[in-house]
VMD Tcl script that builds the backbone (N, CA, C; Angstrom):
set m [mol new atoms 441]
animate dup $m
set s [atomselect $m all]
$s set {name element resname resid chain x y z} {
  {N N MET 1 A 59.286 -7.233 -40.051}
  {CA C MET 1 A 57.879 -7.371 -40.384}
  {C C MET 1 A 57.725 -8.321 -41.558}
  {N N GLY 2 A 56.799 -9.226 -41.465}
  {CA C GLY 2 A 56.577 -10.194 -42.520}
  {C C GLY 2 A 55.448 -9.801 -43.436}
  {N N ASN 3 A 55.218 -10.626 -44.435}
  {CA C ASN 3 A 54.156 -10.396 -45.405}
  {C C ASN 3 A 52.790 -10.270 -44.753}
  {N N ASP 4 A 52.586 -10.997 -43.650}
  {CA C ASP 4 A 51.269 -11.030 -43.045}
  {C C ASP 4 A 51.033 -9.891 -42.061}
  {N N ASP 5 A 52.016 -9.028 -41.863}
  {CA C ASP 5 A 51.908 -7.934 -40.915}
  {C C ASP 5 A 51.355 -6.703 -41.632}
  {N N HIS 6 A 50.047 -6.658 -41.789}
  {CA C HIS 6 A 49.422 -5.524 -42.463}
  {C C HIS 6 A 48.030 -5.282 -41.904}
  {N N GLU 7 A 47.542 -4.071 -42.144}
  {CA C GLU 7 A 46.239 -3.662 -41.619}
  {C C GLU 7 A 45.162 -3.807 -42.678}
  {N N ARG 8 A 45.106 -4.953 -43.326}
  {CA C ARG 8 A 44.069 -5.172 -44.321}
  {C C ARG 8 A 43.814 -6.661 -44.422}
  {N N ALA 9 A 42.647 -6.996 -44.859}
  {CA C ALA 9 A 42.315 -8.397 -45.081}
  {C C ALA 9 A 42.709 -8.773 -46.495}
  {N N THR 10 A 42.991 -10.033 -46.708}
  {CA C THR 10 A 43.273 -10.466 -48.072}
  {C C THR 10 A 41.986 -10.434 -48.872}
  {N N ALA 11 A 42.124 -10.485 -50.189}
  {CA C ALA 11 A 40.956 -10.427 -51.059}
  {C C ALA 11 A 39.984 -11.557 -50.760}
  {N N SER 12 A 40.485 -12.703 -50.346}
  {CA C SER 12 A 39.615 -13.831 -50.040}
  {C C SER 12 A 38.695 -13.544 -48.855}
  {N N GLU 13 A 39.026 -12.551 -48.039}
  {CA C GLU 13 A 38.232 -12.224 -46.862}
  {C C GLU 13 A 37.301 -11.035 -47.101}
  {N N GLN 14 A 37.318 -10.451 -48.268}
  {CA C GLN 14 A 36.535 -9.257 -48.563}
  {C C GLN 14 A 35.168 -9.606 -49.139}
  {N N GLN 15 A 34.198 -8.720 -48.934}
  {CA C GLN 15 A 32.888 -8.853 -49.545}
  {C C GLN 15 A 32.883 -8.078 -50.849}
  {N N SER 16 A 32.347 -8.665 -51.899}
  {CA C SER 16 A 32.260 -8.006 -53.196}
  {C C SER 16 A 31.102 -8.620 -53.964}
  {N N PRO 17 A 30.685 -8.003 -55.077}
  {CA C PRO 17 A 29.576 -8.557 -55.859}
  {C C PRO 17 A 29.801 -10.012 -56.288}
  {N N VAL 18 A 31.038 -10.365 -56.644}
  {CA C VAL 18 A 31.351 -11.752 -56.979}
  {C C VAL 18 A 31.631 -12.467 -55.667}
  {N N ASP 19 A 30.755 -13.378 -55.295}
  {CA C ASP 19 A 30.847 -14.054 -54.001}
  {C C ASP 19 A 31.217 -15.518 -54.217}
  {N N LYS 20 A 32.517 -15.815 -54.142}
  {CA C LYS 20 A 33.007 -17.178 -54.321}
  {C C LYS 20 A 33.756 -17.607 -53.073}
  {N N THR 21 A 33.738 -18.891 -52.828}
  {CA C THR 21 A 34.502 -19.423 -51.709}
  {C C THR 21 A 35.974 -19.484 -52.093}
  {N N ASP 22 A 36.816 -19.630 -51.089}
  {CA C ASP 22 A 38.238 -19.782 -51.340}
  {C C ASP 22 A 38.491 -21.005 -52.224}
  {N N ALA 23 A 37.773 -22.077 -51.987}
  {CA C ALA 23 A 37.936 -23.296 -52.792}
  {C C ALA 23 A 37.569 -23.039 -54.255}
  {N N GLU 24 A 36.528 -22.253 -54.488}
  {CA C GLU 24 A 36.141 -21.924 -55.869}
  {C C GLU 24 A 37.228 -21.101 -56.557}
  {N N TRP 25 A 37.789 -20.110 -55.845}
  {CA C TRP 25 A 38.869 -19.312 -56.426}
  {C C TRP 25 A 40.073 -20.185 -56.738}
  {N N ARG 26 A 40.424 -21.086 -55.824}
  {CA C ARG 26 A 41.576 -21.969 -56.043}
  {C C ARG 26 A 41.363 -22.873 -57.253}
  {N N ALA 27 A 40.136 -23.296 -57.480}
  {CA C ALA 27 A 39.832 -24.161 -58.623}
  {C C ALA 27 A 39.879 -23.393 -59.942}
  {N N GLU 28 A 39.535 -22.114 -59.919}
  {CA C GLU 28 A 39.454 -21.313 -61.145}
  {C C GLU 28 A 40.768 -20.650 -61.545}
  {N N LEU 29 A 41.582 -20.300 -60.578}
  {CA C LEU 29 A 42.815 -19.563 -60.854}
  {C C LEU 29 A 44.018 -20.489 -60.787}
  {N N ASP 30 A 45.046 -20.187 -61.604}
  {CA C ASP 30 A 46.275 -20.961 -61.444}
  {C C ASP 30 A 46.999 -20.452 -60.190}
  {N N GLU 31 A 48.083 -21.110 -59.827}
  {CA C GLU 31 A 48.768 -20.800 -58.568}
  {C C GLU 31 A 49.224 -19.341 -58.485}
  {N N GLU 32 A 49.801 -18.831 -59.568}
  {CA C GLU 32 A 50.296 -17.448 -59.566}
  {C C GLU 32 A 49.142 -16.447 -59.542}
  {N N GLU 33 A 48.083 -16.704 -60.294}
  {CA C GLU 33 A 46.904 -15.829 -60.257}
  {C C GLU 33 A 46.316 -15.791 -58.850}
  {N N TYR 34 A 46.213 -16.949 -58.222}
  {CA C TYR 34 A 45.666 -17.001 -56.867}
  {C C TYR 34 A 46.551 -16.210 -55.898}
  {N N ARG 35 A 47.862 -16.411 -55.987}
  {CA C ARG 35 A 48.800 -15.724 -55.094}
  {C C ARG 35 A 48.667 -14.208 -55.212}
  {N N ILE 36 A 48.519 -13.720 -56.428}
  {CA C ILE 36 A 48.444 -12.268 -56.627}
  {C C ILE 36 A 47.039 -11.734 -56.363}
  {N N LEU 37 A 46.035 -12.313 -57.006}
  {CA C LEU 37 A 44.675 -11.790 -56.889}
  {C C LEU 37 A 44.036 -12.015 -55.520}
  {N N ARG 38 A 44.279 -13.156 -54.909}
  {CA C ARG 38 A 43.584 -13.491 -53.666}
  {C C ARG 38 A 44.445 -13.321 -52.410}
  {N N GLU 39 A 45.787 -13.362 -52.576}
  {CA C GLU 39 A 46.667 -13.228 -51.418}
  {C C GLU 39 A 47.510 -11.953 -51.463}
  {N N ALA 40 A 47.194 -11.055 -52.372}
  {CA C ALA 40 A 47.860 -9.749 -52.486}
  {C C ALA 40 A 49.352 -9.870 -52.752}
  {N N GLY 41 A 49.724 -10.846 -53.571}
  {CA C GLY 41 A 51.119 -11.001 -53.953}
  {C C GLY 41 A 51.522 -9.997 -55.021}
  {N N THR 42 A 52.795 -10.039 -55.391}
  {CA C THR 42 A 53.333 -9.151 -56.426}
  {C C THR 42 A 54.241 -9.956 -57.334}
  {N N GLU 43 A 54.075 -9.771 -58.644}
  {CA C GLU 43 A 54.970 -10.446 -59.585}
  {C C GLU 43 A 56.295 -9.690 -59.650}
  {N N ALA 44 A 57.328 -10.369 -60.100}
  {CA C ALA 44 A 58.645 -9.738 -60.221}
  {C C ALA 44 A 58.583 -8.599 -61.238}
  {N N PRO 45 A 59.295 -7.495 -60.990}
  {CA C PRO 45 A 59.287 -6.384 -61.951}
  {C C PRO 45 A 59.833 -6.817 -63.306}
  {N N PHE 46 A 59.280 -6.236 -64.347}
  {CA C PHE 46 A 59.663 -6.467 -65.743}
  {C C PHE 46 A 59.431 -7.905 -66.204}
  {N N SER 47 A 58.640 -8.682 -65.460}
  {CA C SER 47 A 58.387 -10.076 -65.824}
  {C C SER 47 A 57.019 -10.293 -66.449}
  {N N GLY 48 A 56.119 -9.341 -66.314}
  {CA C GLY 48 A 54.737 -9.534 -66.722}
  {C C GLY 48 A 54.488 -9.364 -68.210}
  {N N GLU 49 A 53.471 -10.050 -68.665}
  {CA C GLU 49 A 53.068 -10.050 -70.070}
  {C C GLU 49 A 52.717 -8.656 -70.590}
  {N N TYR 50 A 52.184 -7.794 -69.750}
  {CA C TYR 50 A 51.677 -6.501 -70.218}
  {C C TYR 50 A 52.581 -5.308 -69.907}
  {N N VAL 51 A 53.788 -5.538 -69.422}
  {CA C VAL 51 A 54.690 -4.426 -69.093}
  {C C VAL 51 A 54.910 -3.532 -70.307}
  {N N ASP 52 A 55.266 -4.116 -71.442}
  {CA C ASP 52 A 55.557 -3.343 -72.656}
  {C C ASP 52 A 54.423 -3.379 -73.671}
  {N N HIS 53 A 53.297 -3.926 -73.287}
  {CA C HIS 53 A 52.157 -4.079 -74.195}
  {C C HIS 53 A 51.491 -2.735 -74.452}
  {N N LYS 54 A 51.214 -2.444 -75.718}
  {CA C LYS 54 A 50.501 -1.214 -76.076}
  {C C LYS 54 A 49.590 -1.542 -77.249}
  {N N ALA 55 A 48.294 -1.438 -77.046}
  {CA C ALA 55 A 47.319 -1.720 -78.094}
  {C C ALA 55 A 46.001 -1.049 -77.734}
  {N N ASP 56 A 45.161 -0.892 -78.743}
  {CA C ASP 56 A 43.830 -0.343 -78.507}
  {C C ASP 56 A 42.943 -1.437 -77.933}
  {N N GLY 57 A 42.316 -1.143 -76.835}
  {CA C GLY 57 A 41.445 -2.103 -76.183}
  {C C GLY 57 A 41.340 -1.798 -74.709}
  {N N SER 58 A 40.960 -2.807 -73.943}
  {CA C SER 58 A 40.788 -2.599 -72.508}
  {C C SER 58 A 41.413 -3.741 -71.722}
  {N N TYR 59 A 41.801 -3.416 -70.509}
  {CA C TYR 59 A 42.380 -4.385 -69.588}
  {C C TYR 59 A 41.302 -4.769 -68.580}
  {N N GLU 60 A 41.132 -6.079 -68.414}
  {CA C GLU 60 A 40.084 -6.615 -67.555}
  {C C GLU 60 A 40.691 -7.371 -66.384}
  {N N CYS 61 A 39.911 -7.563 -65.350}
  {CA C CYS 61 A 40.344 -8.344 -64.202}
  {C C CYS 61 A 40.470 -9.807 -64.614}
  {N N ALA 62 A 41.619 -10.412 -64.350}
  {CA C ALA 62 A 41.840 -11.817 -64.685}
  {C C ALA 62 A 41.015 -12.740 -63.792}
  {N N GLY 63 A 40.529 -12.231 -62.683}
  {CA C GLY 63 A 39.729 -13.043 -61.785}
  {C C GLY 63 A 38.275 -13.136 -62.167}
  {N N CYS 64 A 37.700 -12.027 -62.646}
  {CA C CYS 64 A 36.254 -12.015 -62.901}
  {C C CYS 64 A 35.858 -11.457 -64.261}
  {N N GLY 65 A 36.795 -10.884 -65.008}
  {CA C GLY 65 A 36.490 -10.352 -66.332}
  {C C GLY 65 A 35.945 -8.937 -66.348}
  {N N ALA 66 A 35.837 -8.290 -65.205}
  {CA C ALA 66 A 35.326 -6.914 -65.163}
  {C C ALA 66 A 36.309 -5.975 -65.854}
  {N N GLU 67 A 35.769 -5.048 -66.653}
  {CA C GLU 67 A 36.626 -4.064 -67.316}
  {C C GLU 67 A 37.219 -3.129 -66.270}
  {N N LEU 68 A 38.532 -2.891 -66.387}
  {CA C LEU 68 A 39.231 -2.048 -65.420}
  {C C LEU 68 A 39.821 -0.798 -66.048}
  {N N PHE 69 A 40.787 -0.971 -66.955}
  {CA C PHE 69 A 41.542 0.150 -67.507}
  {C C PHE 69 A 41.406 0.213 -69.023}
  {N N ASP 70 A 41.283 1.418 -69.545}
  {CA C ASP 70 A 41.296 1.640 -70.986}
  {C C ASP 70 A 42.745 1.655 -71.451}
  {N N GLY 71 A 43.020 0.987 -72.565}
  {CA C GLY 71 A 44.378 0.944 -73.094}
  {C C GLY 71 A 44.963 2.315 -73.368}
  {N N ASP 72 A 44.116 3.302 -73.622}
  {CA C ASP 72 A 44.589 4.666 -73.884}
  {C C ASP 72 A 45.229 5.313 -72.657}
  {N N THR 73 A 44.964 4.775 -71.472}
  {CA C THR 73 A 45.518 5.365 -70.252}
  {C C THR 73 A 46.794 4.657 -69.790}
  {N N LYS 74 A 47.256 3.670 -70.550}
  {CA C LYS 74 A 48.484 2.947 -70.202}
  {C C LYS 74 A 49.687 3.753 -70.680}
  {N N TYR 75 A 50.731 3.764 -69.866}
  {CA C TYR 75 A 51.948 4.483 -70.247}
  {C C TYR 75 A 53.162 3.766 -69.668}
  {N N ASP 76 A 54.342 4.086 -70.175}
  {CA C ASP 76 A 55.585 3.479 -69.710}
  {C C ASP 76 A 56.139 4.307 -68.560}
  {N N SER 77 A 55.968 3.806 -67.347}
  {CA C SER 77 A 56.466 4.521 -66.170}
  {C C SER 77 A 57.887 4.105 -65.817}
  {N N GLY 78 A 58.356 3.009 -66.410}
  {CA C GLY 78 A 59.686 2.507 -66.110}
  {C C GLY 78 A 59.786 1.748 -64.800}
  {N N CYS 79 A 58.647 1.487 -64.146}
  {CA C CYS 79 A 58.669 0.842 -62.828}
  {C C CYS 79 A 58.719 -0.683 -62.894}
  {N N GLY 80 A 58.440 -1.267 -64.066}
  {CA C GLY 80 A 58.491 -2.716 -64.194}
  {C C GLY 80 A 57.148 -3.411 -64.159}
  {N N TRP 81 A 56.086 -2.648 -63.988}
  {CA C TRP 81 A 54.733 -3.190 -64.014}
  {C C TRP 81 A 53.892 -2.325 -64.951}
  {N N PRO 82 A 52.827 -2.893 -65.521}
  {CA C PRO 82 A 51.936 -2.067 -66.337}
  {C C PRO 82 A 51.434 -0.886 -65.509}
  {N N SER 83 A 51.456 0.291 -66.110}
  {CA C SER 83 A 51.038 1.501 -65.401}
  {C C SER 83 A 49.968 2.234 -66.187}
  {N N PHE 84 A 49.008 2.756 -65.458}
  {CA C PHE 84 A 47.885 3.486 -66.036}
  {C C PHE 84 A 47.733 4.784 -65.253}
  {N N TYR 85 A 47.257 5.844 -65.927}
  {CA C TYR 85 A 47.113 7.117 -65.215}
  {C C TYR 85 A 45.671 7.449 -64.862}
  {N N ASP 86 A 44.718 6.616 -65.300}
  {CA C ASP 86 A 43.321 6.926 -64.996}
  {C C ASP 86 A 42.495 5.649 -64.974}
  {N N VAL 87 A 41.409 5.689 -64.210}
  {CA C VAL 87 A 40.463 4.582 -64.123}
  {C C VAL 87 A 39.141 5.151 -63.616}
  {N N ASP 88 A 38.033 4.565 -64.045}
  {CA C ASP 88 A 36.733 4.956 -63.500}
  {C C ASP 88 A 36.662 4.483 -62.052}
  {N N ASP 89 A 36.293 5.380 -61.149}
  {CA C ASP 89 A 36.282 5.069 -59.722}
  {C C ASP 89 A 35.383 3.891 -59.362}
  {N N ASP 90 A 34.347 3.632 -60.158}
  {CA C ASP 90 A 33.456 2.526 -59.824}
  {C C ASP 90 A 34.030 1.162 -60.217}
  {N N ARG 91 A 35.157 1.133 -60.888}
  {CA C ARG 91 A 35.772 -0.129 -61.310}
  {C C ARG 91 A 36.766 -0.680 -60.298}
  {N N ILE 92 A 37.235 0.180 -59.411}
  {CA C ILE 92 A 38.235 -0.239 -58.424}
  {C C ILE 92 A 37.833 0.203 -57.027}
  {N N GLU 93 A 38.486 -0.396 -56.049}
  {CA C GLU 93 A 38.420 0.043 -54.664}
  {C C GLU 93 A 39.854 0.237 -54.205}
  {N N THR 94 A 40.052 1.095 -53.245}
  {CA C THR 94 A 41.395 1.300 -52.693}
  {C C THR 94 A 41.331 1.188 -51.181}
  {N N ARG 95 A 42.480 0.843 -50.600}
  {CA C ARG 95 A 42.582 0.800 -49.144}
  {C C ARG 95 A 44.049 0.880 -48.745}
  {N N LEU 96 A 44.266 1.258 -47.505}
  {CA C LEU 96 A 45.607 1.376 -46.959}
  {C C LEU 96 A 46.260 0.005 -46.861}
  {N N ASP 97 A 47.499 -0.078 -47.306}
  {CA C ASP 97 A 48.305 -1.297 -47.226}
  {C C ASP 97 A 49.579 -0.946 -46.466}
  {N N THR 98 A 49.749 -1.545 -45.298}
  {CA C THR 98 A 50.933 -1.268 -44.482}
  {C C THR 98 A 51.888 -2.461 -44.444}
  {N N SER 99 A 51.776 -3.362 -45.406}
  {CA C SER 99 A 52.665 -4.522 -45.447}
  {C C SER 99 A 54.080 -4.102 -45.826}
  {N N HIS 100 A 55.035 -4.941 -45.516}
  {CA C HIS 100 A 56.446 -4.728 -45.863}
  {C C HIS 100 A 57.019 -3.445 -45.253}
  {N N GLY 101 A 56.432 -2.974 -44.153}
  {CA C GLY 101 A 56.940 -1.790 -43.476}
  {C C GLY 101 A 56.716 -0.491 -44.231}
  {N N MET 102 A 55.793 -0.495 -45.191}
  {CA C MET 102 A 55.508 0.705 -45.990}
  {C C MET 102 A 54.046 1.093 -45.833}
  {N N GLN 103 A 53.722 2.312 -46.236}
  {CA C GLN 103 A 52.335 2.745 -46.338}
  {C C GLN 103 A 52.054 3.037 -47.796}
  {N N ARG 104 A 51.182 2.209 -48.382}
  {CA C ARG 104 A 50.817 2.374 -49.787}
  {C C ARG 104 A 49.306 2.286 -49.904}
  {N N THR 105 A 48.800 2.654 -51.079}
  {CA C THR 105 A 47.380 2.512 -51.349}
  {C C THR 105 A 47.194 1.338 -52.293}
  {N N GLU 106 A 46.545 0.300 -51.783}
  {CA C GLU 106 A 46.282 -0.903 -52.567}
  {C C GLU 106 A 45.095 -0.668 -53.495}
  {N N VAL 107 A 45.155 -1.256 -54.696}
  {CA C VAL 107 A 44.077 -1.179 -55.675}
  {C C VAL 107 A 43.478 -2.570 -55.831}
  {N N LEU 108 A 42.139 -2.644 -55.717}
  {CA C LEU 108 A 41.425 -3.912 -55.847}
  {C C LEU 108 A 40.324 -3.793 -56.887}
  {N N CYS 109 A 39.970 -4.907 -57.499}
  {CA C CYS 109 A 38.835 -4.946 -58.414}
  {C C CYS 109 A 37.563 -4.739 -57.599}
  {N N ALA 110 A 36.728 -3.788 -58.001}
  {CA C ALA 110 A 35.487 -3.514 -57.279}
  {C C ALA 110 A 34.483 -4.646 -57.438}
  {N N ASN 111 A 34.636 -5.456 -58.472}
  {CA C ASN 111 A 33.681 -6.522 -58.747}
  {C C ASN 111 A 33.967 -7.798 -57.961}
  {N N CYS 112 A 35.237 -8.176 -57.839}
  {CA C CYS 112 A 35.554 -9.443 -57.159}
  {C C CYS 112 A 36.478 -9.280 -55.961}
  {N N GLY 113 A 36.984 -8.079 -55.719}
  {CA C GLY 113 A 37.870 -7.848 -54.585}
  {C C GLY 113 A 39.290 -8.312 -54.798}
  {N N GLY 114 A 39.629 -8.717 -56.022}
  {CA C GLY 114 A 40.973 -9.197 -56.308}
  {C C GLY 114 A 42.012 -8.089 -56.214}
  {N N HIS 115 A 43.174 -8.434 -55.652}
  {CA C HIS 115 A 44.291 -7.494 -55.561}
  {C C HIS 115 A 44.852 -7.259 -56.959}
  {N N LEU 116 A 44.966 -5.988 -57.341}
  {CA C LEU 116 A 45.505 -5.631 -58.651}
  {C C LEU 116 A 46.917 -5.073 -58.543}
  {N N GLY 117 A 47.159 -4.246 -57.556}
  {CA C GLY 117 A 48.454 -3.587 -57.400}
  {C C GLY 117 A 48.314 -2.423 -56.445}
  {N N HIS 118 A 48.978 -1.303 -56.777}
  {CA C HIS 118 A 48.967 -0.116 -55.921}
  {C C HIS 118 A 48.867 1.139 -56.779}
  {N N VAL 119 A 48.436 2.232 -56.167}
  {CA C VAL 119 A 48.388 3.521 -56.854}
  {C C VAL 119 A 49.298 4.491 -56.109}
  {N N PHE 120 A 50.036 5.270 -56.899}
  {CA C PHE 120 A 50.983 6.243 -56.361}
  {C C PHE 120 A 50.677 7.618 -56.941}
  {N N GLU 121 A 51.108 8.654 -56.257}
  {CA C GLU 121 A 50.821 10.041 -56.645}
  {C C GLU 121 A 51.948 10.641 -57.479}
  {N N ASP 122 A 52.604 9.840 -58.306}
  {CA C ASP 122 A 53.725 10.337 -59.114}
  {C C ASP 122 A 53.512 10.098 -60.610}
  {N N GLY 123 A 52.261 10.026 -61.022}
  {CA C GLY 123 A 51.945 9.766 -62.424}
  {C C GLY 123 A 51.862 11.031 -63.256}
  {N N PRO 124 A 51.603 10.858 -64.546}
  {CA C PRO 124 A 51.541 11.996 -65.461}
  {C C PRO 124 A 50.212 12.751 -65.369}
  {N N GLU 125 A 50.184 13.896 -65.986}
  {CA C GLU 125 A 48.932 14.642 -66.130}
  {C C GLU 125 A 48.017 13.842 -67.057}
  {N N PRO 126 A 46.736 13.935 -66.949}
  {CA C PRO 126 A 46.003 14.941 -66.189}
  {C C PRO 126 A 45.682 14.533 -64.753}
  {N N THR 127 A 45.991 13.301 -64.334}
  {CA C THR 127 A 45.577 12.855 -63.001}
  {C C THR 127 A 46.677 12.913 -61.954}
  {N N GLY 128 A 47.930 12.803 -62.374}
  {CA C GLY 128 A 49.031 12.732 -61.425}
  {C C GLY 128 A 49.128 11.392 -60.716}
  {N N LYS 129 A 48.358 10.408 -61.183}
  {CA C LYS 129 A 48.340 9.096 -60.541}
  {C C LYS 129 A 49.054 8.057 -61.405}
  {N N ARG 130 A 49.652 7.069 -60.715}
  {CA C ARG 130 A 50.267 5.921 -61.392}
  {C C ARG 130 A 49.681 4.662 -60.769}
  {N N TYR 131 A 48.770 4.049 -61.505}
  {CA C TYR 131 A 48.213 2.774 -61.088}
  {C C TYR 131 A 49.185 1.704 -61.549}
  {N N CYS 132 A 49.911 1.130 -60.620}
  {CA C CYS 132 A 50.961 0.146 -60.877}
  {C C CYS 132 A 50.338 -1.237 -60.653}
  {N N ILE 133 A 50.085 -1.973 -61.742}
  {CA C ILE 133 A 49.231 -3.156 -61.701}
  {C C ILE 133 A 49.992 -4.408 -62.134}
  {N N ASN 134 A 49.775 -5.509 -61.454}
  {CA C ASN 134 A 50.374 -6.788 -61.821}
  {C C ASN 134 A 49.776 -7.303 -63.128}
  {N N SER 135 A 50.622 -7.696 -64.081}
  {CA C SER 135 A 50.136 -8.276 -65.338}
  {C C SER 135 A 49.272 -9.503 -65.093}
  {N N VAL 136 A 49.660 -10.322 -64.123}
  {CA C VAL 136 A 48.921 -11.550 -63.829}
  {C C VAL 136 A 47.476 -11.248 -63.434}
  {N N ALA 137 A 47.218 -10.075 -62.903}
  {CA C ALA 137 A 45.875 -9.693 -62.480}
  {C C ALA 137 A 45.023 -9.190 -63.641}
  {N N LEU 138 A 45.607 -9.114 -64.836}
  {CA C LEU 138 A 44.930 -8.532 -65.994}
  {C C LEU 138 A 44.770 -9.511 -67.154}
  {N N ASP 139 A 43.725 -9.298 -67.925}
  {CA C ASP 139 A 43.548 -9.874 -69.256}
  {C C ASP 139 A 43.326 -8.693 -70.184}
  {N N PHE 140 A 43.699 -8.850 -71.453}
  {CA C PHE 140 A 43.520 -7.759 -72.408}
  {C C PHE 140 A 42.473 -8.137 -73.440}
  {N N GLU 141 A 41.555 -7.224 -73.692}
  {CA C GLU 141 A 40.528 -7.393 -74.715}
  {C C GLU 141 A 40.829 -6.406 -75.830}
  {N N ASP 142 A 41.286 -6.933 -76.964}
  {CA C ASP 142 A 41.626 -6.095 -78.112}
  {C C ASP 142 A 40.381 -5.384 -78.616}
  {N N GLU 143 A 40.522 -4.106 -78.948}
  {CA C GLU 143 A 39.392 -3.308 -79.426}
  {C C GLU 143 A 38.733 -3.940 -80.646}
  {N N GLU 144 A 39.519 -4.567 -81.520}
  {CA C GLU 144 A 38.980 -5.166 -82.742}
  {C C GLU 144 A 38.130 -6.391 -82.465}
  {N N THR 145 A 38.329 -7.058 -81.324}
  {CA C THR 145 A 37.555 -8.257 -81.014}
  {C C THR 145 A 36.437 -8.002 -80.022}
  {N N GLU 146 A 36.359 -6.776 -79.472}
  {CA C GLU 146 A 35.295 -6.459 -78.523}
  {C C GLU 146 A 33.960 -6.420 -79.241}
  {N N ASP 147 A 32.913 -6.836 -78.519}
  {CA C ASP 147 A 31.557 -6.823 -79.093}
  {C C ASP 147 A 30.989 -5.436 -79.124}
}
mol reanalyze $m
mol bondsrecalc $m
mol representation Tube
mol addrep $m
């Protein structure tokens, strides 16, 4: 089974509040951002900017700037990607991802439909969830610089 063998559309084919053409996304995002956010790619484990990052603030979608995760919910899961145990349901969307011969739950930005990563049921209390997110899909807004 190849990368394209899955029961979901890529982010570029989804409807969301941010309505941009594929050409607009390609012009705004660098190659790696486009591959991950719009084509549901994955960065190499332990390679991302935010894997070991811990600070007060919030993590935003690198595609549209929508706030996604509070820094207080980030934890070290040891999986190689930034991990969070909680998120407001209105900030993300989820759907079944059957790519790579697996069944996982994909996490997307509710505002622009960008692929963020996956959520697993092996996280810490109080939610038991592990939102495993690509660093490339995130920007960080330090609490001290937020308006």
